[in-house]
C-alpha positions in Angstrom: -39.1 10.1 -17.7 -41.9 12.4 -16.5 -41.4 15.9 -15.2 -41.2 15.8 -11.3 -42.7 19.3 -11.1 -40.0 20.4 -8.7 -37.8 22.0 -11.4 -38.9 23.3 -14.7 -37.9 20.9 -17.5 -36.2 18.5 -15.1 -37.2 14.8 -15.1 -37.9 12.9 -11.9 -34.7 10.9 -12.5 -32.7 14.1 -12.8 -34.3 15.5 -9.6 -33.4 12.3 -7.8 -29.9 12.5 -9.0 -29.6 16.1 -7.7 -30.9 14.9 -4.3 -28.2 12.3 -4.2 -25.5 14.8 -5.2 -25.1 13.4 -8.7 -24.4 16.1 -11.4 -26.8 15.8 -14.3 -24.4 17.8 -16.5 -20.8 19.0 -16.5 -18.5 21.2 -18.6 -16.5 19.4 -21.2 -12.9 20.1 -22.0 -14.1 22.1 -25.0 -15.9 24.5 -22.6 -19.4 23.3 -23.7 -22.0 21.8 -21.2 -22.5 18.1 -21.5 -25.7 16.4 -20.3 -25.4 13.0 -18.5 -27.6 10.4 -20.2 -30.4 8.9 -18.2 -28.9 5.4 -18.5 -25.7 6.6 -16.8 -27.6 8.5 -14.2 -29.7 5.3 -13.4 -26.6 3.2 -13.0 -24.9 5.7 -10.7 -28.0 6.1 -8.6 -28.3 2.3 -8.3 -24.7 2.2 -7.0 -25.8 4.8 -4.4 -28.7 2.6 -3.3 -31.6 4.2 -5.1 -34.3 2.2 -6.8 -34.7 3.5 -10.4 -36.2 0.4 -12.0 -39.3 2.3 -13.1 -40.9 5.7 -13.1 -42.9 4.7 -10.1 -39.8 3.5 -8.3 -38.0 6.8 -9.0 -40.9 8.7 -7.5 -41.0 6.5 -4.5 -37.2 7.0 -4.1 -37.8 10.7 -4.2 -40.3 10.5 -1.5 -38.1 8.2 0.7 -35.2 10.6 0.1 -37.2 13.5 1.3 -38.5 11.8 4.4 -35.2 10.0 5.4 -33.9 12.8 7.7 -37.3 12.7 9.6 -37.1 8.9 10.2 -33.9 9.0 12.2 -33.0 10.7 15.5 -29.6 12.1 14.5 -27.8 13.0 11.4 -25.1 10.4 10.3 -22.3 12.4 11.8 -21.4 16.1 12.6 -18.3 17.9 11.5 -18.0 21.4 13.1 -15.3 24.1 13.2 -13.8 25.1 16.5 -15.2 28.3 18.0 -18.2 28.5 15.6 -21.9 28.3 16.3 -23.1 24.8 15.4 -26.4 23.1 15.9 -27.5 19.4 15.7 -31.0 18.4 14.6 -32.6 15.7 16.8 -35.8 14.2 15.5 -38.1 12.3 17.9 -41.8 11.5 18.3 -43.6 14.8 18.9 -43.6 15.7 22.6 -41.2 12.9 23.6 -38.9 13.5 26.6 -35.3 13.7 25.1 -31.9 13.7 26.7 -28.9 14.8 24.6 -25.3 14.7 25.8 -21.8 15.1 24.4 -18.4 13.7 25.5 -14.8 13.5 24.3 -14.4 10.2 22.4 -12.0 8.8 25.0 -13.6 10.4 28.1 -17.2 9.4 28.6 -17.0 10.5 32.2 -16.7 14.1 30.9 -20.2 14.1 29.3 -22.1 17.4 29.1 -25.9 17.7 28.7 -27.1 19.9 25.8 -30.1 22.1 25.8 -32.6 22.4 23.0 -33.6 25.7 21.4 -37.1 27.0 22.0 -38.4 26.5 18.5 -38.9 23.2 16.6 -40.4 21.8 13.4 -42.9 19.0 13.0 -43.9 16.6 10.2 -46.1 13.6 9.9 -44.3 10.5 8.6 -46.0 7.1 8.2 -48.9 8.5 10.2 -46.8 9.5 13.2 -46.0 13.1 14.1 -42.3 13.7 14.3 -40.6 16.7 15.9 -37.2 18.2 15.0 -35.4 20.0 17.8 -32.2 21.9 17.4 -29.4 21.5 20.0 -26.4 23.8 20.3 -22.9 22.4 20.6 -20.8 24.3 23.2 -18.7 26.9 21.6 -15.7 26.2 23.9 -15.1 22.7 22.5 -11.5 22.0 21.7 -10.2 20.3 18.6 -10.9 16.6 18.6 -13.4 13.8 18.3 -16.5 13.5 20.4 -19.5 11.3 20.8 -23.1 12.7 20.8 -26.0 10.6 22.2 -29.7 11.2 22.0 -32.1 9.2 24.2 -35.9 9.1 24.5 -36.3 7.1 27.7 -40.1 6.9 27.8 -40.8 6.0 24.2 -42.1 2.4 23.8 -39.1 0.1 23.7 -36.9 3.1 24.1 -35.0 5.1 21.4 -31.3 5.9 21.4 -28.7 6.9 18.8 -25.0 7.8 19.1 -22.9 9.5 16.4 -19.4 10.9 16.0 -18.8 14.7 16.2 -15.5 16.1 14.8 -14.4 19.6 15.9 -12.0 20.8 13.3 -9.7 23.8 12.8 -11.0 26.8 11.0 -7.6 26.9 9.3 -4.4 24.8 9.5 -1.9 26.3 11.9 0.7 24.0 10.4 0.5 26.0 7.2 0.6 29.4 8.9 3.8 28.3 10.7 5.5 28.1 7.3 5.1 31.9 6.6 8.2 34.1 6.5 10.5 31.5 5.0 10.5 29.6 1.8 11.6 26.0 2.0 12.8 23.5 -0.6 13.0 19.7 -0.7 13.8 16.9 -3.0 10.9 15.2 -4.9 11.8 11.6 -5.5 10.4 8.1 -6.4 11.8 6.2 -3.4 12.0 2.8 -5.1 14.3 4.3 -7.7 16.8 5.8 -5.2 19.3 3.1 -4.2 22.4 2.9 -2.1 25.1 0.2 -2.2 23.1 -1.6 0.6 19.8 -1.7 -1.3 18.3 -4.9 -2.5 17.5 -3.8 -6.0 14.9 -1.2 -4.9 15.1 2.0 -2.8 14.0 1.3 0.8 13.3 3.2 4.1 16.9 3.2 5.1 17.6 4.9 1.8 14.9 7.4 2.6 16.6 8.2 5.9 19.9 8.6 4.1 18.3 10.9 1.4 16.8 13.0 4.2 20.2 13.2 6.0 22.0 14.2 2.8 19.4 16.7 1.6 19.0 18.1 5.2 22.7 19.1 5.3 22.3 20.6 1.8 19.6 22.9 3.2 16.4 21.0 2.3 13.5 21.0 4.8 11.5 18.0 3.4 11.6 15.0 1.1 8.5 14.4 -1.0 8.2 10.7 -2.0 5.8 8.5 -3.9 3.0 6.7 -2.1 4.3 3.9 0.1 0.9 2.2 0.2 0.6 -1.6 0.5 0.6 -3.6 -2.7 -0.2 -7.3 -3.0 1.2 -9.4 -0.1 3.2 -11.7 -2.5 4.7 -11.3 -6.0 3.7 -10.4 -8.6 3.0 -6.9 -7.2 1.5 -3.9 -9.0 4.4 -1.5 -10.0 2.3 1.6 -9.9 2.3 3.2 -6.4 -0.9 4.9 -7.4 -2.9 1.7 -7.7 -2.3 0.2 -4.2 -4.1 -2.6 -2.4 -4.4 -0.5 0.7 -3.9 3.2 1.6 -4.1 2.5 5.3 -1.1 0.2 5.5 2.4 0.2 4.0 4.4 -1.9 1.5 7.0 -4.3 3.0 8.9 -4.0 -0.2 10.5 -0.9 1.4 11.8 -2.7 4.5 15.6 -2.7 5.0 16.2 -6.3 6.1 19.5 -5.7 8.0 17.8 -2.9 10.0 15.5 -5.4 11.7 16.8 -5.9 15.2 16.4 -9.7 15.1 18.8 -9.9 12.1 21.7 -10.0 14.6 20.3 -13.1 16.2 19.6 -15.3 13.1 20.9 -18.8 13.3 24.1 -19.2 11.3 22.5 -21.3 8.5 19.6 -18.8 8.2 22.0 -15.8 8.2 23.9 -17.5 5.3 20.7 -17.8 3.3 19.9 -14.1 3.9 23.4 -12.9 3.0 23.2 -14.9 -0.2 19.9 -13.3 -1.1 21.4 -9.9 -0.3 24.4 -10.5 -2.5 22.2 -11.4 -5.5 19.9 -8.4 -5.0 22.7 -5.9 -4.4 24.1 -6.7 -7.8 20.9 -5.7 -9.5 21.5 -2.1 -8.2 24.1 -1.9 -11.0 21.5 -2.3 -13.7 20.3 1.1 -14.7 17.6 -0.2 -17.1 14.8 -1.4 -14.9 13.8 -2.2 -11.3 12.9 -5.8 -10.6 10.3 -5.4 -7.8 9.1 -8.9 -7.8 12.6 -10.5 -7.5 13.5 -8.0 -4.7 10.3 -8.6 -2.8 10.5 -12.4 -3.1 14.0 -12.2 -1.6 12.9 -10.0 1.2 9.9 -12.2 2.0 12.2 -15.3 2.2 14.4 -13.3 4.6 11.5 -12.0 6.6 10.1 -15.5 7.0 13.4 -16.5 8.7 13.5 -13.4 10.8 10.0 -14.0 12.0 11.2 -17.2 13.7 13.8 -15.4 15.9 12.6 -14.9 19.5 12.1 -11.3 20.3 13.4 -9.7 23.5 10.8 -8.9 26.2 11.1 -5.2 25.2 10.6 -5.9 21.5 7.7 -8.2 22.3 6.1 -5.5 24.4 6.5 -2.9 21.6 4.9 -5.3 19.1 2.0 -6.0 21.3 1.4 -2.3 21.9 1.4 -1.7 18.1 -1.0 -4.6 17.6 -3.4 -3.2 20.3 -3.3 0.3 18.7 -4.0 -1.2 15.3 -7.1 -2.9 16.5 -9.5 -4.8 14.2 -8.5 -2.9 11.1 -4.9 -4.3 11.4 -6.2 -7.8 12.0 -8.5 -7.7 9.0 -5.6 -6.4 6.8 -3.5 -9.3 8.0 -6.3 -11.7 7.3 -6.7 -10.4 3.7 -3.0 -10.8 3.2 -3.0 -14.4 4.4 -6.0 -15.2 2.3 -4.6 -13.6 -0.8 -1.4 -15.6 -0.4 -3.4 -18.8 0.0 -6.2 -18.2 -2.6 -4.5 -16.0 -5.2 -6.5 -13.3 -7.0 -8.9 -15.4 -9.1 -10.3 -17.9 -6.6 -14.1 -18.2 -6.6 -13.9 -18.1 -2.8 -13.6 -14.3 -3.1 -17.2 -14.2 -4.4 -18.5 -16.6 -1.8 -16.9 -17.9 1.4 -14.2 -15.2 1.5 -16.4 -12.4 0.1 -15.9 -10.3 3.3 -14.0 -10.5 6.6 -17.2 -12.1 8.2 -17.9 -14.6 5.4 -17.6 -18.3 6.5 -14.3 -19.2 4.8 -12.7 -15.9 6.1 -14.0 -16.6 9.7 -12.5 -20.1 9.6 -9.2 -18.8 8.3 -8.8 -16.4 11.2 -7.9 -19.4 13.3 -6.3 -21.7 10.7 -4.1 -19.0 9.3 -3.4 -17.2 12.6 0.4 -17.6 12.3 0.4 -16.1 8.8 -1.9 -13.3 9.9 0.5 -12.5 12.7 3.4 -12.5 10.2 1.7 -9.8 8.1 0.8 -7.8 11.2 4.5 -8.0 12.3 5.6 -6.6 8.9 3.5 -3.5 9.5 5.2 -3.1 12.9 8.6 -3.3 11.2 7.5 -0.7 8.7 6.3 1.5 11.5 9.7 1.4 13.2 11.6 2.1 10.0 9.3 5.0 9.0 9.9 6.5 12.5 13.6 6.2 11.9 13.4 8.0 8.6 11.5 10.9 10.0 13.9 11.1 13.0 16.8 11.2 10.5 15.1 14.1 8.7 14.7 16.1 11.9 18.3 15.4 13.0 19.5 16.7 9.7 17.8 20.0 10.4 14.6 19.6 8.5 11.5 21.2 10.1 9.1 19.2 8.0 10.8 15.9 7.1 9.1 13.2 5.1 6.1 14.3 2.9 4.0 11.3 2.0 1.9 11.1 -1.2 -1.7 9.8 -0.9 -3.1 8.0 -3.9 -6.6 8.8 -5.2 -7.9 5.3 -4.4 -7.2 1.6 -4.2 -7.5 -1.5 -6.4 -10.9 -3.1 -6.8 -9.3 -6.5 -5.7 -7.3 -5.1 -2.9 -7.4 -5.1 0.9 -9.2 -1.8 1.4 -11.9 -2.7 -1.1 -12.4 -6.0 0.8 -12.2 -4.7 4.4 -14.0 -1.4 3.8 -16.6 -2.6 1.4 -19.4 -1.3 3.6 -18.2 2.2 3.0 -17.4 1.9 -0.7 -19.7 1.9 -3.7 -20.0 -1.2 -5.9 -20.7 -1.4 -9.6 -18.7 1.7 -10.4 -15.1 2.9 -10.6 -13.3 6.3 -10.4 -11.7 8.0 -13.4 -11.8 11.2 -15.4 -14.0 12.4 -18.2 -12.7 13.0 -21.7 -10.1 15.8 -22.1 -7.8 17.0 -24.9 -5.2 14.4 -24.0 -7.5 11.4 -23.3 -10.6 11.8 -25.5 -12.0 8.5 -24.3 -11.6 9.5 -20.7 -9.7 7.6 -18.0 -10.8 4.6 -15.9 -8.6 4.2 -12.9 -10.2 0.9 -11.8 -10.7 2.1 -8.2 -13.9 1.9 -6.2 -15.0 5.2 -4.7 -16.1 6.0 -1.2 -19.9 5.8 -0.8 -20.6 9.4 0.4 -23.5 8.4 2.8 -22.0 5.2 4.1 -18.8 7.0 4.9 -20.8 9.6 6.8 -22.7 6.8 8.6 -19.3 5.4 9.7 -18.5 8.8 11.2 -15.7 9.2 8.6 -13.7 6.8 10.7 -12.1 4.9 7.7 -10.9 8.3 6.4 -9.6 9.3 9.8 -7.8 6.0 10.4 -6.2 6.1 7.0 -4.8 9.6 7.6 -3.7 8.8 11.1 -1.6 5.8 9.9 0.1 8.0 7.3 0.6 11.0 9.7 2.1 8.9 12.5 5.7 9.4 11.2 5.2 12.2 8.6 5.9 15.9 8.3 3.5 16.4 5.4 1.2 14.9 3.0 0.4 15.5 -0.7 -3.2 14.6 -1.7 -3.2 13.4 -5.2 -6.3 14.8 -7.1 -7.4 16.7 -4.1 -10.6 17.8 -5.9 -11.7 14.2 -5.3 -12.6 15.4 -1.8 -15.3 17.5 -3.5 -16.4 15.3 -6.4 -15.3 12.2 -8.2 -16.1 11.0 -11.7 -18.0 7.7 -11.3 -18.0 5.3 -14.2 -20.6 2.5 -14.1 -19.2 -1.0 -14.8 -19.6 -1.7 -18.6 -19.5 1.9 -19.6 -16.7 3.7 -21.4 -14.6 6.0 -19.2 -16.2 9.0 -20.8 -19.7 7.7 -20.0 -19.8 8.7 -16.3 -21.1 11.3 -14.0 -19.7 13.5 -11.2 -20.8 12.5 -7.7 -20.4 15.2 -5.0 -19.1 14.6 -1.5 -19.5 16.6 1.7 -16.3 18.5 1.2 -16.6 20.4 4.5 -16.6 17.0 6.3 -13.8 15.4 4.1 -11.5 18.4 4.3 -12.5 19.1 7.9 -11.4 15.6 9.0 -8.2 16.0 7.0 -7.5 19.3 8.6 -8.2 18.0 12.1 -5.9 15.0 11.8 -3.2 17.1 10.2 -3.4 19.7 13.0 -3.3 17.1 15.7 -0.3 15.4 14.0 1.5 18.7 13.1 1.5 17.8 9.5 1.6 20.2 6.4 -1.1 19.4 3.7 -0.6 19.9 0.0 -3.3 19.4 -2.5 -2.6 18.4 -6.1 -5.0 20.8 -7.8 -3.8 20.6 -11.4 -6.2 20.4 -14.3 -9.9 21.2 -14.2 -10.6 22.3 -10.7 -13.6 24.5 -9.8 -12.5 28.0 -8.5 -14.7 27.5 -5.4 -12.8 24.4 -4.5 -9.5 26.1 -4.7 -10.8 29.0 -2.7 -12.1 26.7 0.0 -8.9 24.8 0.3 -6.9 28.0 0.5 -9.1 29.3 3.3 -8.5 26.0 5.2 -4.7 26.4 4.8 -4.3 23.6 2.3 -1.5 24.3 -0.1 -2.0 24.0 -3.8 0.3 22.9 -6.6 2.0 24.8 -9.4 4.0 23.2 -12.2 6.2 25.6 -14.2 5.3 24.2 -17.7 1.5 24.5 -16.9 1.5 28.0 -15.5 0.5 30.1 -18.5 -1.1 33.5 -19.0 -2.7 33.0 -22.4 0.2 32.3 -24.7 3.0 33.5 -22.4 4.4 32.0 -19.2 2.9 33.3 -16.1 5.4 35.4 -14.2 6.4 33.3 -11.1 5.9 36.4 -9.0 2.2 35.9 -9.6 2.1 32.3 -8.4 0.2 31.5 -5.2 1.9 31.8 -1.9 0.1 28.8 -0.4 1.6 26.5 -2.9 4.2 23.8 -3.6 6.0 24.8 -6.8 7.8 22.4 -9.2 9.4 22.5 -12.6 7.9 19.1 -13.5 6.0 16.1 -12.3 6.4 12.3 -12.3 4.1 12.2 -15.4 6.5 14.4 -17.4 10.1 13.7 -18.3 13.0 15.0 -16.2 13.9 18.5 -17.3 16.9 17.3 -19.2 14.8 14.9 -21.2 12.1 17.5 -21.7 14.6 19.8 -23.3 15.5 17.1 -25.7 11.9 16.1 -26.4 12.3 12.5 -25.2 8.5 12.4 -24.5 7.8 13.0 -28.1 10.1 10.3 -29.3 8.5 7.9 -26.8 5.0 8.8 -27.7 5.8 8.5 -31.4 7.3 5.0 -30.8 4.2 4.0 -28.9 1.7 5.5 -31.4 0.3 8.0 -28.9 0.8 11.2 -30.8 -2.5 13.0 -31.7 -0.9 14.9 -34.6 2.1 14.4 -36.9 5.5 14.2 -35.2 6.6 17.3 -37.0 3.6 19.3 -35.6 4.2 18.0 -32.1 7.9 18.9 -32.2 7.2 22.3 -33.6 4.8 23.1 -30.8 7.1 21.6 -28.1 10.0 23.8 -29.4 7.8 26.9 -29.4 6.9 26.2 -25.8 10.5 25.9 -24.8 11.5 29.0 -26.8 8.7 31.0 -25.0 9.9 30.0 -21.6 13.5 30.6 -22.2 12.7 34.0 -23.7 11.2 34.8 -20.3 14.1 33.3 -18.4 16.6 35.2 -20.5 14.6 38.4 -20.1 14.9 37.9 -16.4 18.7 37.8 -16.7 18.9 34.3 -15.5 20.5 32.6 -18.5 24.3 33.3 -18.6 25.7 34.4 -22.0 27.0 31.6 -24.1 25.0 29.0 -22.1 22.7 28.2 -25.0 24.2 24.8 -25.5 24.6 23.9 -21.9 21.7 21.8 -20.7 22.8 22.0 -17.1 22.9 25.8 -17.2 19.4 25.9 -18.7 18.0 23.7 -16.0 19.6 25.8 -13.2 18.1 28.9 -15.0 14.7 27.4 -14.9 15.0 26.7 -11.2 16.2 30.2 -10.5 13.2 31.5 -12.5 10.8 29.3 -10.6 12.5 30.5 -7.4 11.1 33.9 -7.9 7.7 32.6 -7.0 6.4 33.5 -3.4 5.4 29.8 -3.0 6.0 28.4 0.4 7.4 25.1 -0.8 9.8 24.6 -3.7 10.5 21.1 -5.2 13.8 20.1 -6.6 13.4 16.9 -8.7 16.1 14.5 -7.8 16.2 13.4 -11.4 16.9 17.0 -12.4 19.8 17.2 -9.9 21.6 14.1 -11.4 20.7 14.8 -15.0 18.4 11.8 -15.6 16.5 12.0 -18.9 14.0 9.1 -18.9 10.4 9.6 -18.0 9.2 7.7 -14.9 5.6 7.2 -16.1 4.1 7.5 -19.5 0.4 8.1 -19.2 -1.8 5.9 -21.4 0.5 2.9 -21.2 0.9 -0.2 -19.0 3.3 -2.9 -20.3 4.4 -0.9 -23.4 6.8 1.1 -21.2 8.4 0.2 -17.8 6.3 2.7 -15.9 7.4 3.1 -12.2 10.4 0.8 -12.8 13.1 3.3 -13.9 16.1 3.4 -11.5 17.9 6.7 -10.8 20.6 7.3 -13.4 22.5 10.2 -14.8 22.4 11.8 -18.3 24.7 9.1 -19.7 22.5 6.3 -18.4 24.9 5.3 -15.6 23.3 4.3 -12.3 23.6 6.9 -9.5 23.9 5.6 -5.9 22.8 7.6 -2.9 26.4 7.8 -1.6 27.4 9.8 -4.7 24.9 12.6 -4.4 27.1 14.8 -2.2 30.0 14.2 -4.5 28.4 15.1 -7.8 29.3 18.5 -9.1 26.0 18.8 -10.9 24.0 18.2 -7.7 26.1 20.6 -5.7 25.7 23.3 -8.4 21.9 23.0 -8.6 21.6 23.0 -4.8 23.7 26.1 -4.6 21.5 27.8 -7.2 18.4 26.9 -5.2 19.8 28.1 -1.9 20.9 31.4 -3.4 17.5 32.0 -5.0 15.4 31.1 -1.9 17.7 32.7 0.6 18.3 29.3 2.3 21.7 27.7 3.0 23.3 24.4 3.6 23.7 23.2 7.2 26.8 22.1 9.0 26.9 18.3 9.2 27.7 16.6 12.5 30.9 15.0 13.4 32.7 13.7 10.2 32.8 10.0 10.0 35.0 8.2 7.3 32.8 6.8 4.6 32.6 2.9 4.7 33.7 1.1 1.6 31.2 -1.7 1.6 30.0 -0.7 -1.9 33.1 -2.5 -3.2 31.4 -5.7 -2.2 28.9 -5.2 -5.0 30.5 -3.2 -7.7 33.7 -1.9 -9.3 34.0 1.9 -9.3 31.7 3.6 -11.7 32.7 3.9 -15.3 34.7 0.7 -15.4 
């Protein structure tokens, strides 16, 4: 490509890429700069809507890009910080009379007129002189969402535009309220945590029980895997990080007997449900693997029967209120679920008559499948009720945070969000990661990214609505791959995962909307900022009050463990993650055995084991030097794990995770990166070190759990809480199992 003349040595294609926020080079994992090939740049720019079919087209795209702000009256949207000086550019025909006003989103009667600054700029576009005037937003605006309108009443045919304005916090107050006291909480994969009443998979009632148990132990939160919606019918994707929708929840997690209408089932229908329950409860006893599909199929059959039960006037009113609040987004989600159930995943209708919510087949289905749409909407209402109950249980147990939800990076290309939000997503590309020392071919996560400009054009409403749904009954949120709010690795279809480019987002807007919704909902925000993260991104998140993440095994100062006292205060600290084995397994090197069996080792098994042992020796030398490893405890795995937690507890970090798998002695890894069907990822139920299933009811009775909790409370200066009135424990677990060990 020819030189554009704007930057020395830069081609016009590279200049256009920069104008669109596409990085033309990046730093590889070896520390060396890598140049993005023109072919990749061209594909990414095409996905962004630029014409790069020829050199002339590239130059025309550059010109159009330069003139675009002068062709519209208002920017796509405005994200400001409360109490700061903010201006909005309004571009109109030169000399045109213009009225600009601002009002709170839900109170148009409170509109305020804005005044223009004295100075302005002009430019001739398409033979017409355009004038850009600067309007000041009032500095006394409160946190919240506003609408801004600009009108030129005397221009031929009139001109008017309205955009969203978000007034966001300068810093999260929810974070600053945590200062002065360190808090701990369990980190758990909810589907793996079962009670005697579970149907083969942990559910929202189990979440409430886990919150109640850990709250009395002294915990202030429970961090769980994403509960995002998967496919509406089996088979469903086992990974909670590849959902169908991030805006809605997965009915797999419903507790059937907690649905109010269960009490009013017809006798024959109740018998069917009780039989399904008995079958599924027996699967709780299998510590080898979780049968999601069988559990979900049984729940759907039961829910179909429950849906036929007439609701009381009160229940009906509550449902109608939920449906009204959910609006068109909820209806579109219900439509997608009904269509997916009818058509399956591979039907050609998805590329034609059902290509979008407004396509002919989909429009016709809104009426024909109305009852089924209502069924899937009803499921979301039930989930809302049970999520509320879980958060209420957490607070009643003394937790001041409660349930901390996990937000996945993105969604499946064939899922509900990709279908209903396609106007704000980019096509022809997927999100992933460039090559690193562990994945030298890069990673393709098969998830469509937000289109930066279309999201801004939508006033960031899809992002806002997603957050609001999650925050509704939450005390916190963990943002997986939080650097994705700054930039994402886009991989054009047909390219290798390593053949992509970074596309930058308006991080001030993305983080600003996140902070606004979190502040309004009183939610704590944690960003998973592991791996390659630009220092400026970490600094910006810290300034906004977003907590970072520290993992003990990853915190190194050259070849030595970083002293925990040097960890960040604004941080959630953990010994391990769901992509590493539980600590008991890590000490035994189960990850090396598994990777060797699967052919995933980059070096010889001997070299890998030697390096792993050196790492452990290095850490335990530091732990022993700190006086935290009792004499003679070398052979005690339990003592070593407690010592690691006491060592990590020296960090000033605000939040401190206790892995539930570590508390019970589990050794198996939950997810082995780089595999799919080779290993039962996301399907490993909670078990102890001997491979015996562990039920929720047993957590308070296990010596190992009590010992680790005591160590954590002593280290952090926290304490267990007095439970409420003692109630004899029910014995219904005898209905499904003999006592453990028999």
